[in-house]
N, C-alpha and C positions, 0 to 999 in steps of 0.2 A: 258782501260786495266790497271790493277794495278800491275800484276806480270811483271817481266822483259820480254822484247821482245827477242825472239830467232831469230837471223838474220844469213843468209847465204850470204856471198860475193863470187861471182863467177868471177874470173879474173885470167888471165895468166900473167898479168903485175905486177911485184913486186912493182912498184911505186904506183899502186892503193891501194895495201895493206898498204903501208906506209901512203898514204893520209887518208885512213880509220882510222888508228891508231891515227893520229894527230887529225882528226875531232871528233873521239869518245870521246876524253878527254874534248871537249867543249860542249858535249851534255848536255842540261839543263833539269832537271825534267824527264829524261829518263834513265833507266838502260837497257843495251843491253848485251845479251850473244851471242858473235859472233862465227861463224864457217866459215871456208874458203875452197874453192875448186878451183883448178887450171884449170879445164876443164869441159866440159859438162858431161862426164861420171861420174867423181868424184862428180859433183854437184848433180846428180840424186841419187847417193848412200847416200850422206850426207842428202839430202832432205827426203829420205825414212826413214833414221835413226832418224833424229832429229826433223822432222816435224816443220820447222821454221815458225815463224809468217810472216817474210819478207825475200824476196830474192832480192839481188842487182845483176843485170845481165847486163854486158856490151854487146855492139853490135854496128854495123855500117852498112853503106849502102852496103858494100861488103859482109856482113855476111848473106849468103843465108840460113843458117840453123837456124837463130835466132828464127823464128816463131816456128819451130819444137822444139827447146829447151824450149821455153815458154810453149808449150802444154805438153811436157813430164814432166817438173817441176810441172806444175799444177796437172798432174795426180799423181805424186809422193807425193806432199804435197798440198792436195786440199784446205786447209784453208789458205795457204800462199798468201800474197799480193806480186806480183812481181813488182819491181821498176827498171826501165831502167836507166842505167848510160850512159849519153851522153858525147862524146868527139868530139869536133869540128874537130879534126885532122882526124877523120874517115869519114868525108863528104867533097865532092868536093864543095858543095854550100849549101846555106840555104834551097833551094828547096829540095835538096836530104835529108837533115836532117828532114825537115817537112814530106816528104813522108815516111821516116823511122818511125817517131813518129806515124803517122796515121796507118801504117801497124802493128806496135807493139801494139798499143792500141786495134786494132781489134782482135789481137791474145790473148789479155788478160792482157797486162801490165797496171798496175793501176796508176802509177805515174812515174815521171822522175826527176833525179837530174843530175847536170853537174859536170864535172871535171874541175879544181881540186875540190875535195869534200870539202864542208864547213860545219862547225857545225850547222850554222843557217839553211841552206837549208836541211840538213839531219834531223834535229829536226822537221822542218815543215812537211817534207814528211812522216816521221815515225808517227807523230801524225795524219796526214790525213788518212793514210791507216789503222791505228789502229782504228780510229773512224769509218771509212767505214766498217771495219770488224765487229765492235760491232753492227752496224745497219743492217748487212746482215744476214737474218734469215737462209740462206743456210749454211753460214760459221759457225754460232752459232750452228746449228744442228749437224755439223760434229765434234764439239769439246766438249769433256767432261770437267768436272770441277775437279780440283785436290785440295783436302783438306788435309793438313798435321797437325798432332798432335805432339807437341814437349814439352819437359820439361827440366829443368836444373838438374834434378836428377831422379833416379828411385824410384818406390814405391809410386808415387802420383796418380796413376790410369790412366795413359796415354793410356796404352794398353787396359785396360778395356773400356775406353771411345771410343777408335778407333774402337774396335770390335762392341760395341753396336750401335755406329753411323752407321757403315757399315750395320749392320743388319736392322736397322730402314729404311735406304735408300733402301735396297733390298726388305724390306716388301712393300714399296711403288712402287718400280720399279724392279720387279724380272728379273734377267738376265742382268741388266744394271749397276751393281755395282761391282767394283773390290776393294778388300782390299789388300794392298801391305804391307808386313811385312819387312820394311827396317831397323829394329833393327837386323842387320845381325848376330851379334855374339850371341845374346840371344833372338832370336825371339820366342814369346809366343802366337802369334795369333792363330796358329793351335791348340795349347793346349786348349785355351779358347773356341775354337769352337768344341772341341772333334774330331779333324781330325788328321789322320796320313798320311801326304802327300807322295805320290809316286813320285811326281815331285816338284822341287823347282826352285829357281832362277838360280841355276847352270845349269839346263837343258835349261833355256832361254839363258844363256851366251853361251852355246855350239851351239845354233842355231842363234846367233846374226846376222850373215851375211844375213840370209834369214827371219829375224823376220818381221812379219806384224801383223795386227789386228787378222786375222784368226788363225795364229800360236800361238800368245800370248794366245788366249782363250783356245787353246788345251793344253797349258802348265800350266794352272791354276787348282786349286782344287775346285770343286763346293761344296757348302753347301746347305743343304735342304731349308734354308730360302730364297735362290735365289741369294746369292752373290757368287762371285768367289774369291778365295784366291791365291795370288802370294806369296808362302811361302818362308821364309828365309831358307838359307842353313842349313843342319843338324848339322854342327859343326862350331866352330870358325875358324878352319883351312880352311875349305871349303869357309867360308865367305870371307876370304882374296882374293879369286879369283874374287870376284865381285867388279868392279871398279866404280867410280863415272860416267864415260862415259857409262858404261853398264846400270846403273840405270837411267841415264838421257834418254837414248834411250828407255828403257822399259816404262818410264812414258810418253814419247812423243807418242809412239805407243798406249799406254793405253788410252790416251785422245781421240783417234779416234775410240776406240773399245767400250768404256763405257760412260755412262752419268755421272757417278761419280766415282772418284778414291780417295780412302781414304788411307792415308799413315801413318803407325805407325813408328816412328823414334827411334833411339838410343839416349840417353841423352848425346851426345857429339857432339860438333859443328865441325865435320870433313868434308872431301871432300864429303862423301856420303850424309851427312845431307845438305850440301850446294847445291848439285845437286838436291836434293828434293825441297829445298826452292826456287830454281830458277824456278822450274816448277809449284809451288803451286799457286793457285789463292787466297787461304786463309791459314794462319798459326795460329792455335789455340794452345796457350800455356796453359798447365794444371798446376794449382798451388794449393798446399795444404795450409790450413790456419795455418801455423806454421812460426815462425820468421825466422829460417834458410832458409826455402823454399822460403819465400817471398823475402828475401834479395838476394837469388840466382836468382829468377825470375827477379828482378830489373836489375841485371847484364846481364841476358840473353836478356832482351829487348834491351839494348844498343848493345850487340853483334849482334843481329838480324839486327838492323839498319845498323851496320857497314858492314855487308855482303850483304846489298841491300834489306832487307825485310822492306820496309817502313811501317809506321804506318797504312796506308790504308789497308794493308794486314794482320795486326796483330789483333788477338782477344784473350781475356782472359776468361778462364773458371775456376771457383773455385770449387774444388772437396773436399767435406767434407767427408773424408774416415774413420773417427772415430766418435763414439758417442759424442754428445755435452758435454762439460766439463767446469769447472770453468777456466777462464783465456784464453779461446779460442778466437782467433782473429775473428772479425766480417768481413763480406764482405766489409763494409765501411772502416775498418782498412786497409784491403788489397788494396782496390781501392785508398785510400789516399796515401799509401806508394808507389804504382806503378805509381801513377798519370795517371791511365788508368781506363776506365769503365770496370766493370765486366759484361760480356755478359750473363752468365748463372751461377747459383749457384747450384751445385749438392748436394743433401742431403745424409747423411749417411743412408744406409738401409742394413739390414742383408742379404737380398736376393742377394745383389751384391757379398758378400763374398761367399755365397753358390754357386752362379753361376760360380765364378772363380774355385771352387773346382770340379764342376760337368761338366764343359765345355758346359753349356747351358746358353747363355747370358740372362740377365734380360729382354731385349726387347722381347725375344721369350717365356718367361716362366711366366710372371706376367701379371696382368690385366692392363687396360689402366689407372686406378686410382693410380697405384703404383707411389709414388712421384719421385723416380729416373727415372722411365720410362717416366714420363710426362716431366721432365726437358730435357732428351735426345731428346724427340720428338720436344721440343721447339728449341733446338740447331739445329736439322735437318731442321726445318722450316727456320732458319736463313741461313743455308747452301744453301737451295733451292731457297731462295729469289733472284730476279734478282740483278745483280751487278750494282751499280751506275756507271755512266760514269765518267771518270777522267777528271777534268777540268784543265785549265792552272794554276789556283791558287793552286790546289793540287800538280801540278808538278809531 
């Protein structure tokens, strides 16, 4: 797994939370986005909302409801790996602890760590359950893939690319693709699809307490190509009511409702953007071949790494949004400056401009030999390709 692990710690002991915070600082090669719950009821609500990758759940020999808690958490977050937290003080003997471990394992607990929590033991356990999940076809089938498109400035074709990628994915898998317009203040995805949304993210926020995969689908806007759109609010004032916690929960639920979730972001690295990046399997930065844009992209690369988007999740797409001209930077110029590979080079084509004006994406209106459409299809091939396993060397 290359994106950050979303983790839920369930404990009514404040000392355990303190232990976690100390151990988290020593985790090597792992970035974790933690959530906390003080009791079982709260844990189920958080699990439903955040769909964590891992749940740390305490228990002991006298905890008669432990197995029921495990089953309910597995129902709430089917893809989560549950890790038991063992405390010797909760057992009268080693035999009692062994009996508890056996019963917990039968209930579905995947691994165990001991108190006091240590960075080394946590790292090892989190890696084990992550790799187990990667090889579990049932878990993989329940989780969609989140692809975010970012840029350091507007006007480089990020929204155009987000929309066309979503349309190509939907053409291949109708009904299994969600386009999320997370450019909240200036969302243009609906316009580029010639849609007038009657529901937006604000309607999702209003239903946040009961949000699940079925309700999320009901609050999206379908497009004839087979994708669903989760539209940005209609005004910048309304957009302020959508928080990073709201967006994180929407994306968590969307992963379980769709095979692919494509997110168009606003070109500012704020809390909303970071919430998106934390959920993204891949982050594609759209760069135009101009000196100011490339210098900005270089700075954005560093910023992305500083907020936990490691290179393994970063990809670069070069968008040539104007006709070729003297002095234009070449893909090699851009790659050299960024010290990154350019995954895809999108050529300029007048059909792209026409499509923006008509609300009919190029993917849906041109033949397969159109050079822009061909490059978008190649990009989608990369998105659909199986993700390589993360090794210790990658960290």
